C-alpha positions as CSV (number, residue, x, y, z in Angstrom):
1,X,33.0,111.1,77.8
2,X,35.1,111.1,74.7
3,X,38.5,112.0,74.6
4,X,39.4,115.6,74.5
5,X,35.8,116.5,75.8
6,X,36.3,119.3,78.6
7,X,34.4,119.3,81.9
8,X,33.1,122.4,83.6
9,X,35.7,122.9,86.7
10,X,33.2,122.8,89.3
11,X,31.9,119.4,88.2
12,X,35.3,117.4,88.0
13,X,35.7,114.7,90.6
14,X,38.6,113.1,89.0
15,X,42.2,114.0,90.0
16,X,45.6,113.2,89.1
17,X,48.6,114.2,91.5
18,X,52.0,114.5,89.8
19,X,54.6,114.3,92.5
20,X,52.2,112.6,95.0
21,X,54.7,111.2,97.4
22,X,55.9,114.7,98.4
23,X,54.5,116.7,101.5
24,X,51.9,118.6,99.6
25,X,50.9,115.5,97.5
26,X,50.5,113.2,100.4
27,X,47.9,115.5,102.1
28,X,46.4,116.5,98.9
29,X,45.7,112.8,98.2
30,X,44.2,112.1,101.6
31,X,42.0,115.1,101.4
32,X,40.7,113.8,97.9
33,X,40.3,110.3,99.3
34,X,38.1,111.7,101.9
35,X,35.9,113.8,99.4
36,X,35.3,110.8,97.1
37,X,37.6,111.7,94.3
38,X,38.6,109.3,91.6
39,X,42.3,109.6,92.5
40,X,45.7,108.6,90.7
41,X,48.8,109.0,92.6
42,X,51.9,109.5,90.2
43,X,55.4,109.6,91.6
44,X,58.7,107.6,91.4
45,X,58.1,105.4,94.2
46,X,55.0,104.5,96.6
47,X,54.3,106.2,99.6
48,X,53.0,104.5,102.4
49,X,50.9,107.3,103.4
50,X,48.8,107.5,100.2
51,X,45.2,106.4,100.9
52,X,44.3,102.9,100.1
53,X,41.7,104.0,97.6
54,X,44.1,105.7,95.2
55,X,45.3,104.3,92.0
56,X,49.1,104.2,91.9
57,X,51.1,104.8,88.9
58,X,55.0,104.9,89.1
59,X,57.4,106.7,86.7
60,X,58.7,110.1,85.9
61,X,57.6,112.9,83.8
62,X,60.5,112.7,81.3
63,X,59.1,109.6,79.9
64,X,55.4,109.4,81.3
65,X,53.8,105.9,80.9
66,X,50.9,105.6,78.8
67,X,48.6,104.7,81.8
68,X,49.3,108.2,83.2
69,X,48.2,109.9,80.1
70,X,45.2,107.9,80.0
71,X,44.4,108.6,83.7
72,X,44.9,112.6,82.9
73,X,42.0,112.6,80.4
74,X,39.2,114.9,81.8
75,X,40.9,115.2,85.2
76,X,42.3,118.0,87.3
77,X,46.0,117.6,87.1
78,X,47.9,118.8,90.1
79,X,51.5,119.4,89.0
80,X,53.6,119.1,92.3
81,X,56.7,117.7,90.7
82,X,60.1,119.3,91.6
83,X,63.3,117.6,91.9
84,X,65.5,120.1,93.5
85,X,65.5,122.9,96.3
86,X,66.3,126.5,96.2
87,X,69.9,127.1,96.1
88,X,72.5,129.7,95.3
89,X,74.5,127.1,93.4
90,X,74.1,126.5,89.7
91,X,75.6,123.0,89.2
92,X,72.2,121.4,89.0
93,X,70.7,123.9,86.7
94,X,71.0,121.8,83.7
95,X,69.3,118.9,85.4
96,X,66.6,121.1,86.7
97,X,65.9,122.3,83.2
98,X,65.8,118.6,81.7
99,X,63.8,117.1,84.6
100,X,61.3,119.8,85.4
101,X,61.1,122.3,82.5
102,X,61.6,120.1,79.5
103,X,59.5,117.2,81.0
104,X,56.8,119.6,81.8
105,X,56.6,121.0,78.4
106,X,56.8,117.7,76.9
107,X,53.7,116.5,78.9
108,X,51.8,119.6,77.7
109,X,52.6,118.8,74.1
110,X,51.5,115.1,74.1
111,X,48.3,115.9,76.3
112,X,46.7,118.4,74.1
113,X,43.2,117.6,73.5
114,X,42.9,115.4,76.7
115,X,40.5,117.7,78.3
116,X,42.5,118.2,81.6
117,X,42.7,121.1,83.8
118,X,46.1,121.9,85.2
119,X,47.1,123.4,88.6
120,X,50.6,124.1,88.7
121,X,52.5,124.3,92.2
122,X,55.0,127.3,91.6
123,X,56.8,129.2,94.2
124,X,55.6,132.0,96.0
125,X,58.9,133.0,97.1
126,X,61.7,132.4,94.7
127,X,59.7,133.7,91.5
128,X,59.5,137.1,92.9
129,X,63.2,137.5,94.1
130,X,64.4,140.3,96.4
131,X,61.9,143.1,97.3
132,X,61.1,145.7,99.9
133,X,57.3,145.3,99.4
134,X,55.3,144.8,102.7
135,X,53.0,142.3,100.8
136,X,53.7,140.6,97.3
137,X,51.0,140.6,94.9
138,X,50.8,138.3,91.8
139,X,51.5,141.6,89.6
140,X,54.8,142.0,91.3
141,X,58.0,141.8,89.2
142,X,59.5,138.4,88.7
143,X,63.3,138.5,89.3
144,X,64.2,135.0,90.7
145,X,67.6,134.7,92.2
146,X,67.9,131.1,92.0
147,X,67.9,128.4,89.2
148,X,64.7,126.9,91.2
149,X,63.0,129.9,91.0
150,X,63.9,130.6,87.2
151,X,62.7,127.1,86.2
152,X,59.5,127.5,88.2
153,X,58.8,130.8,86.5
154,X,59.7,129.4,83.0
155,X,57.2,126.5,83.5
156,X,54.3,129.2,84.4
157,X,55.4,130.9,80.9
158,X,55.1,127.8,79.0
159,X,51.6,127.1,80.5
160,X,50.6,130.5,79.5
161,X,52.0,129.8,75.8
162,X,50.0,126.6,75.5
163,X,46.8,128.4,76.5
164,X,47.6,131.0,73.9
165,X,48.6,128.6,71.2
166,X,46.3,125.6,72.2
167,X,43.7,126.6,74.8
168,X,45.4,124.7,77.5
169,X,43.3,125.0,80.7
170,X,45.5,125.9,83.7
171,X,45.8,127.9,86.9
172,X,49.0,128.6,88.9
173,X,49.4,128.5,92.6
174,X,52.4,130.5,93.9
175,X,52.5,128.8,97.5
176,X,54.6,130.5,100.3
177,X,56.0,128.3,103.0
178,X,53.7,125.1,103.6
179,X,54.2,123.2,106.9
180,X,52.3,120.4,108.8
181,X,51.8,116.7,108.9
182,X,54.0,114.4,106.9
183,X,56.8,117.1,106.3
184,X,60.1,115.6,106.5
185,X,63.2,117.5,107.5
186,X,65.2,114.9,106.3
187,X,64.1,115.5,102.7
188,X,64.8,119.4,103.2
189,X,61.0,120.1,103.2
190,X,60.7,123.1,105.4
191,X,62.0,125.3,108.0
192,X,59.3,124.4,110.6
193,X,60.1,120.6,110.2
194,X,63.6,121.2,110.6
195,X,63.3,123.3,113.7
196,X,60.9,120.6,115.1
197,X,63.7,118.1,114.6
198,X,66.7,120.0,115.7
199,X,65.4,121.7,118.7
200,X,63.7,118.6,119.8
201,X,66.9,116.6,119.4
202,X,69.0,119.1,121.3
203,X,71.0,119.7,117.9
204,X,72.2,123.1,117.0
205,X,70.1,125.3,115.2
206,X,72.1,127.4,112.4
207,X,70.7,130.6,111.3
208,X,72.1,132.2,108.2
209,X,72.3,135.9,108.8
210,X,70.7,137.7,111.5
211,X,67.7,135.8,112.0
212,X,65.4,138.7,111.1
213,X,64.5,137.4,107.4
214,X,60.6,137.4,107.3
215,X,58.8,134.7,105.6
216,X,55.1,133.6,105.3
217,X,54.3,130.3,106.6
218,X,50.8,128.6,106.0
219,X,49.4,125.4,107.3
220,X,49.0,122.4,105.0
221,X,45.3,121.9,105.3
222,X,44.7,125.4,104.1
223,X,47.0,124.9,101.2
224,X,45.1,121.7,100.1
225,X,41.8,123.8,100.6
226,X,43.1,126.4,98.2
227,X,44.5,124.0,95.5
228,X,41.1,122.3,95.5
229,X,39.1,125.6,95.0
230,X,41.6,126.4,92.2
231,X,41.2,123.3,90.5
232,X,37.5,123.3,90.7
233,X,36.7,127.0,90.3
234,X,40.2,129.3,89.6
235,X,39.8,131.4,86.4
236,X,41.7,129.6,83.7
237,X,45.1,131.2,82.9
238,X,45.5,133.0,86.3
239,X,48.0,133.0,88.7
240,X,47.1,132.9,92.7
241,X,49.1,133.6,95.7
242,X,48.5,130.9,98.4
243,X,50.0,131.9,101.9
244,X,48.9,133.4,105.3
245,X,49.4,137.0,104.5
246,X,51.5,137.3,107.6
247,X,55.2,137.7,108.1
248,X,57.3,135.9,110.8
249,X,60.9,136.2,111.2
250,X,63.2,133.2,111.5
251,X,64.3,134.1,115.0
252,X,60.5,134.3,116.1
253,X,59.7,131.1,114.7
254,X,62.7,129.6,116.6
255,X,61.4,131.2,119.8
256,X,57.8,129.9,119.1
257,X,58.9,126.2,118.4
258,X,61.0,126.2,121.3
259,X,58.3,127.3,123.5
260,X,56.1,124.6,122.1
261,X,58.7,121.9,122.7
262,X,59.5,123.4,126.0
263,X,63.1,123.1,125.2
264,X,65.6,125.8,124.8
265,X,67.2,126.3,121.2
266,X,70.9,126.2,120.7
267,X,71.1,128.8,118.1
268,X,74.4,129.1,116.0
269,X,74.7,132.1,113.5
270,X,76.3,131.7,110.2
271,X,76.9,134.0,107.1
272,X,73.9,135.1,105.3
273,X,73.2,133.3,101.8
274,X,72.9,135.0,98.7
275,X,69.8,133.0,97.9
276,X,67.8,134.2,100.7
277,X,65.6,137.2,100.3
278,X,65.1,139.6,103.3
279,X,61.3,139.4,103.1
280,X,58.7,137.4,101.4
281,X,55.0,137.8,102.4
282,X,52.2,137.2,100.0
283,X,49.2,139.3,99.2
284,X,46.5,136.7,99.3
285,X,43.7,139.3,98.4
286,X,43.1,137.9,94.9
287,X,42.3,134.4,95.8
288,X,40.0,135.8,98.7
289,X,38.1,138.0,96.2
290,X,37.7,135.5,93.6
291,X,37.1,132.3,95.4
292,X,36.4,133.2,99.0
293,X,39.7,131.6,100.4
294,X,41.6,132.5,103.3
295,X,43.8,130.4,105.7
296,X,41.6,128.9,108.5
297,X,44.7,128.4,111.0
298,X,46.9,130.9,112.4
299,X,50.7,130.4,112.6
300,X,50.2,129.3,116.3
301,X,47.3,126.8,115.6
302,X,49.3,125.2,112.7
303,X,52.4,124.8,115.0
304,X,50.2,123.3,117.7
305,X,48.5,120.8,115.3
306,X,51.9,120.1,114.0
307,X,53.4,119.3,117.3
308,X,50.2,117.0,118.3
309,X,50.9,115.1,114.9
310,X,54.5,114.5,115.6
311,X,53.6,113.4,119.2
312,X,51.1,110.9,117.9
313,X,53.4,109.6,115.2
314,X,56.2,109.2,117.7
315,X,54.0,107.3,120.1
316,X,52.7,105.0,117.4
317,X,56.3,104.3,116.1
318,X,57.6,103.6,119.7
319,X,54.8,100.9,120.3
320,X,55.1,99.3,116.8
321,X,58.1,100.6,114.4
322,X,56.3,99.0,111.6
323,X,52.9,100.2,112.0
324,X,52.0,103.1,109.7
325,X,50.4,106.3,111.0
326,X,46.9,106.9,109.5
């Protein structure tokens, strides 16, 4: 294949994961290794959870190494990089713009003609903002209430601009609240991971507000399946919600995980935060109609699988603290 030659999306078996050391990236890498992809993992540092068959390139998007640019040629590029988490504070806004938005635009600029297809992992919650909608479709108004969501939305807009001006091939995945194996509460990666850890340790569970905020939780295997489909068959230039389509309140989730662990939760209520929307449940009708995707796991099934994985990891580490969990 010559430089700049584009493959049909359903024929691609070459993938590059940007931000591969994160929760979604690790799970996606392991899935691609099982499916025989030619895989490159890119991150700031090596993850012990990457498959042995993956090519590893270290660096950052602000100054991407030449070998990364070469690996991206003709590949499906999964952009999972995000340097911050949603917060009402703005002191990190400039850094978010520089390390996420500006770095992405820079990479779009220098990879014109590389024949790659982009799958950008946006936010299924923060790009929409406050809404009373029972289900949020991709056509819903975007009014982010955090710098995190604003930057995600801005990156989406630049992908659209580069498609208009340069024919860039991309799809956007607006993912709700993924959870499952390899998610770390220590890295601030999700409510379910945090609840497993805090309830399991007997630590207080702080709930901001009345606990009735509703969120859409989706199991990680369903997310990686959706991302794979979007990379291979998603319509270029389109945005797709990826979630469960089912809402669960924070207090319901606390009760569920407490029952799973057979341990009472020590709930402490704190004032509501301005950055938290009251309800966010995604309408997943578009990805189902166009690609036939629906989540294969209910919340109960996903929580049970996550609990089993945590038990297996704990058992392995108790026998040999240095042993890696496969």
